[in-house]
C-alpha positions in Angstrom: -32.7 56.4 110.8 -29.8 58.7 109.2 -30.6 62.0 109.0 -29.0 64.1 105.1 -26.7 66.8 107.0 -26.0 68.1 103.8 -29.5 68.9 102.8 -30.1 69.9 106.5 -26.7 72.8 106.2 -28.4 73.5 103.4 -32.0 74.4 104.1 -30.5 76.0 107.4 -28.0 78.7 105.8 -31.0 79.5 103.1 -33.1 80.7 106.4 -29.8 82.7 107.6 -30.8 84.5 105.1 -34.2 85.8 106.3 -32.6 89.7 107.9 -29.3 88.1 107.2 -26.8 91.1 108.8 -22.9 90.6 108.5 -22.9 87.4 110.4 -25.5 87.9 112.3 -29.3 87.8 111.8 -32.2 90.6 112.3 -35.6 89.1 112.4 -37.4 90.5 115.1 -41.8 88.5 115.3 -44.0 90.1 112.3 -40.7 92.2 110.3 -41.0 91.4 106.8 -37.7 89.0 107.4 -39.9 86.8 109.8 -42.6 86.7 107.5 -40.6 86.2 104.6 -39.3 83.1 107.0 -42.6 81.3 107.6 -43.5 81.1 104.5 -40.6 80.2 103.0 -40.9 77.1 106.1 -44.4 76.7 105.3 -43.3 75.5 101.2 -40.4 73.3 102.6 -43.5 71.6 104.4 -46.0 71.1 101.7 -42.2 69.7 99.8 -41.7 67.3 102.1 -45.6 65.9 102.4 -46.2 67.4 105.4 -49.1 70.1 105.5 -48.8 73.7 106.9 -51.4 75.0 109.8 -50.7 78.0 110.9 -53.1 79.0 113.9 -54.4 82.5 115.5 -50.3 83.2 117.0 -48.9 83.3 113.9 -46.9 80.2 114.9 -46.1 77.9 112.0 -47.0 74.4 112.3 -46.0 71.4 109.6 -49.1 68.6 110.6 -47.5 64.4 108.7 -50.8 63.0 107.1 -50.2 59.5 108.7 -53.8 59.1 111.5 -53.0 59.3 115.3 -50.7 62.0 117.2 -47.8 63.0 115.9 -44.0 64.0 117.7 -44.0 67.3 117.9 -40.2 68.8 116.6 -40.0 72.7 117.5 -38.8 76.0 118.3 -38.5 79.6 116.7 -37.2 80.7 114.4 -37.4 85.2 116.1 -34.2 86.5 116.8 -33.3 88.8 118.8 -33.2 93.1 118.0 -29.2 91.9 116.9 -29.6 87.9 117.0 -27.1 85.3 116.1 -28.4 83.0 113.6 -28.6 80.1 115.8 -31.2 80.9 118.5 -33.8 79.1 117.8 -33.7 78.5 114.0 -31.3 75.6 114.4 -34.2 73.8 116.9 -36.9 74.7 113.8 -34.9 73.6 110.8 -33.4 70.5 112.4 -37.3 69.4 113.4 -37.9 69.8 109.6 -34.7 67.2 108.3 -36.2 65.0 110.6 -40.2 65.3 109.9 -38.7 65.0 105.8 -35.9 61.8 107.2 -39.4 60.3 108.7 -41.6 60.5 105.7 -39.0 59.3 103.0 -37.8 56.1 105.0 -41.8 55.5 107.0 -40.0 56.3 110.7 -42.4 57.5 112.9 -44.7 60.6 112.1 -43.3 63.7 113.4 -45.4 67.3 113.5 -42.7 70.2 113.0 -43.5 74.1 114.9 -41.5 77.9 115.0 -43.3 79.3 117.4 -44.2 82.8 117.4 -41.4 85.7 119.4 -40.1 83.5 121.8 -37.7 86.4 122.0 -40.1 88.9 123.9 -41.0 91.4 121.2 -44.3 91.3 123.1 -43.3 89.0 125.9 -41.1 86.2 126.7 -41.9 82.4 124.8 -45.3 84.5 123.5 -46.9 82.2 120.6 -46.2 78.7 123.4 -47.3 80.5 125.9 -50.7 80.7 123.1 -50.3 77.7 122.4 -49.8 75.8 125.6 -53.0 78.0 127.3 -51.8 80.4 129.5 -52.6 82.7 127.4 -55.9 83.5 125.8 -56.0 84.8 122.3 -57.9 88.6 123.4 -55.0 88.5 125.7 -52.4 87.8 123.5 -54.4 90.2 120.8 -54.0 93.1 122.2 -50.2 93.0 124.3 -48.5 95.6 122.1 -44.2 95.7 121.5 -41.8 98.3 121.7 -43.1 100.7 118.5 -46.7 100.3 120.4 -48.2 97.5 117.7 -50.7 95.5 118.6 -50.2 91.8 118.1 -53.8 91.3 117.3 -53.3 93.8 114.4 -50.5 92.1 112.8 -51.3 88.9 113.2 -54.1 89.8 111.7 -53.2 91.8 108.5 -51.5 87.9 107.6 -53.1 86.9 105.0 -52.9 82.6 106.0 -54.4 83.5 109.7 -57.6 84.8 108.3 -59.0 81.0 109.1 -56.2 80.6 111.7 -57.8 77.5 113.7 -56.3 77.2 117.2 -54.1 73.3 117.9 -53.5 72.1 121.1 -50.7 70.0 122.7 -53.6 67.5 123.2 -53.0 66.8 119.5 -49.8 65.6 120.0 -47.6 62.8 121.5 -44.7 65.2 122.9 -42.3 67.3 122.6 -39.3 67.8 121.7 -36.9 71.2 121.1 -33.2 71.5 120.1 -31.0 74.7 121.0 -27.8 75.4 120.7 -26.4 76.1 124.6 -25.6 79.6 124.2 -23.5 79.8 127.5 -19.3 78.3 127.9 -20.0 74.9 129.8 -20.4 72.5 126.6 -17.5 74.4 124.5 -15.4 74.9 127.4 -15.4 70.7 128.1 -15.2 69.8 124.4 -18.3 67.9 123.8 -20.8 67.8 121.6 -24.1 67.1 122.9 -25.9 68.3 126.4 -29.2 66.9 127.6 -31.8 68.9 129.4 -32.8 67.8 132.7 -33.6 70.9 133.8 -34.7 74.5 133.0 -33.5 76.2 136.1 -36.1 78.2 137.7 -35.4 82.2 138.3 -37.0 85.2 140.7 -36.3 89.0 140.2 -36.7 91.7 143.0 -36.4 95.7 142.5 -34.9 96.9 145.2 -34.7 100.1 146.5 -32.6 102.1 148.8 -33.6 105.2 150.3 -30.9 107.8 152.2 -30.2 111.6 151.8 -29.7 113.4 149.2 -27.3 115.9 150.4 -24.7 118.2 149.7 -21.3 116.7 148.3 -19.2 119.1 149.6 -20.6 120.4 153.5 -21.6 116.2 154.1 -19.6 114.9 156.8 -18.3 111.2 155.1 -19.3 110.2 158.9 -22.7 111.9 158.6 -24.2 110.5 155.1 -26.7 107.9 154.6 -25.5 107.7 150.9 -27.4 105.3 148.9 -24.4 104.6 146.5 -22.3 103.5 149.4 -25.1 101.3 150.5 -25.4 99.9 147.1 -22.0 98.9 148.0 -22.5 97.8 151.2 -25.4 96.0 149.7 -23.9 94.0 146.8 -20.8 92.9 148.8 -22.8 91.1 151.6 -25.0 89.4 148.9 -22.2 88.3 147.1 -20.9 86.5 150.4 -23.9 84.9 151.5 -25.0 83.9 148.1 -21.2 82.5 147.8 -21.9 80.3 150.7 -25.1 78.6 149.7 -24.9 78.6 146.2 -25.2 75.3 143.8 -22.9 74.9 140.2 -27.1 75.9 139.1 -26.8 79.1 140.7 -25.9 82.0 139.2 -27.3 86.3 140.3 -27.0 89.4 138.3 -27.6 92.8 139.3 -28.8 93.7 135.4 -29.9 97.3 136.3 -28.7 100.3 137.9 -30.5 103.1 138.1 -29.1 106.4 140.8 -31.2 109.7 142.1 -30.2 112.5 141.1 -26.9 111.1 139.4 -24.6 114.7 139.7 -21.5 114.8 140.1 -22.1 117.8 143.2 -24.4 115.4 145.2 -24.9 112.2 147.7 -27.2 110.0 145.6 -30.3 110.4 148.0 -32.2 107.2 146.2 -30.7 103.9 143.5 -32.8 101.5 141.8 -31.4 98.0 141.6 -32.7 94.7 139.9 -31.4 91.5 141.4 -32.0 88.4 139.8 -31.7 84.7 140.9 -31.3 80.7 138.8 -31.2 78.0 140.0 -32.8 74.4 138.8 -34.1 74.3 142.6 -37.1 75.0 144.4 -35.7 75.1 148.0 -32.5 76.7 146.2 -34.2 79.8 145.2 -35.7 80.2 148.5 -32.8 79.7 150.7 -31.2 82.5 148.2 -34.3 85.0 148.8 -34.5 84.5 152.2 -30.4 86.0 151.6 -31.5 88.5 149.7 -33.9 89.8 152.4 -31.0 88.9 155.0 -29.0 91.1 153.1 -31.3 94.3 152.8 -31.7 94.2 156.5 -28.5 94.1 157.4 -27.1 96.2 155.6 -29.9 98.7 156.4 -29.4 98.7 160.1 -26.0 99.3 159.4 -25.8 102.5 156.7 -28.7 104.0 158.4 -30.2 103.6 155.5 -33.8 102.4 154.1 -34.0 99.8 151.6 -37.1 97.6 150.1 -37.6 95.3 147.8 -40.3 93.9 145.6 -40.4 91.0 143.9 -41.0 91.0 140.4 -41.0 87.5 138.9 -40.9 84.4 140.3 -40.6 81.5 137.5 -40.5 77.9 138.9 -37.7 75.2 137.5 -39.5 72.5 135.3 -37.8 69.0 134.7 -38.0 67.5 131.7 -39.7 64.0 131.5 -37.3 61.0 132.6 -38.0 58.8 130.2 -36.7 61.4 127.4 -34.1 62.6 129.2 -33.5 58.6 128.9 -33.2 57.8 125.8 -31.7 60.9 124.5 -29.0 60.0 126.9 -29.0 56.4 124.6 -28.4 57.9 122.0 -26.1 60.5 122.7 -23.6 57.8 124.0 -24.9 55.9 120.5 -23.7 58.9 118.2 -20.7 60.9 120.1 -19.8 58.6 122.5 -18.2 60.0 125.9 -18.4 63.8 123.9 -21.9 64.5 126.2 -23.5 65.2 129.1 -26.6 66.2 131.2 -26.6 69.5 132.2 -29.7 72.6 133.3 -30.1 75.3 130.9 -29.7 78.8 132.7 -32.2 80.4 129.8 -35.8 80.0 129.3 -36.9 78.2 126.5 -40.2 77.6 124.6 -40.3 73.8 126.0 -40.8 75.0 129.3 -44.7 76.2 128.6 -45.4 72.2 126.9 -43.6 70.5 130.0 -47.0 70.7 132.1 -48.7 69.7 128.7 -47.1 66.9 126.7 -43.9 64.4 127.8 -41.5 66.7 127.5 -37.5 66.9 126.3 -34.9 68.3 125.1 -30.8 68.5 123.8 -27.8 71.3 123.3 -24.9 71.7 120.8 -22.3 74.2 122.0 -22.1 77.6 121.1 -18.6 78.7 120.1 -17.4 80.9 123.2 -20.2 80.5 124.7 -21.5 83.7 122.5 -25.6 84.2 122.0 -27.7 86.8 121.1 -24.8 88.3 119.0 -24.3 88.4 115.6 -20.9 86.1 116.6 -22.9 83.4 117.5 -21.7 80.6 116.2 -21.5 76.1 116.5 -19.2 73.7 114.5 -21.2 72.7 111.6 -20.5 68.6 112.9 -21.6 69.8 116.2 -25.7 71.1 114.7 -25.7 67.7 112.9 -24.5 65.3 115.7 -27.3 67.2 117.2 -30.1 66.6 114.2 -29.0 62.6 114.3 -29.3 62.4 118.4 -33.4 63.6 117.5 -33.5 61.6 115.0 -32.2 58.1 116.9 -34.5 59.0 119.8 -37.8 59.9 118.0 -36.7 56.3 116.0 -36.3 55.0 120.0 
């Protein structure tokens, strides 16, 4: 089943125009550019014989006319506050092209979805959380964004949602998603397709280090209970412990650090930081959590500090469906022989909400330089097209 690569690229560039800023896109959830782009997508659905269906979350579906349960393909089309042009959008337009090709050649029925607010204006993966049943309509509509806008107010203002009905995963036979990698692995290896086996899990801790605030000029070094030097010792200890047990999938990040009182002439009395870990194995995440606890305990004793840990986030790894993974691999072998690999996803995606509900699979295409969530985000056009063909070949199987 041969897709039309030129037509796909034209549509992808057309979607880019909604919220375009230089080489990037600013199209956060419920912004005028987001709503305009969804209405454009609904027209594209109609043009190829799909029926547009909006649900109460403003997720937009294109439903094929054939009876039975279609395969659902899609991603999201909202962006970060300053986003790249391919993040999410690639998977939505890819789905459109595959569904359109199926309608033209009599292939399997394919439905398309653009989930709302994957990019966390209200919460992570908002639209697919609602679709998968993780989030009720009442809870959804009570969410607010950073500007204080209520999700329900923004959704209710859309005429398309006046009689919107909830769609459920049970209407579909499987869910497939394509995405840019948002990392450097494929690009550095000179490969074109990544077949996702697992979306990694994560844990996040808030760490509070308490010492004794004091005068910077009169407090001898040997008598200080300095929260910042204690932080340095804690991170060094943690890095050594993680390095000993890390797998190729293990990553860790100290993403936020706050010092109190944060003044040049005061020995810092308190420091708060975040520690986030990610891996595709639940056992490995547990082992890394143990290392955090041991590093904190050892540092507290050695530095005469109080160190407390509060786990604020826990997301379990999600495996993709084995059968779909194998079908993607076979399609990749045919389309890009020798230029593909199996790999994990280090980022969260809508597919992880669908995997407990439906057989689910995912593929990546390279991100040039590993750059994403930035205006510089880009992918070679032939690689974008190759991903569409791999998806179409998988559907045809």
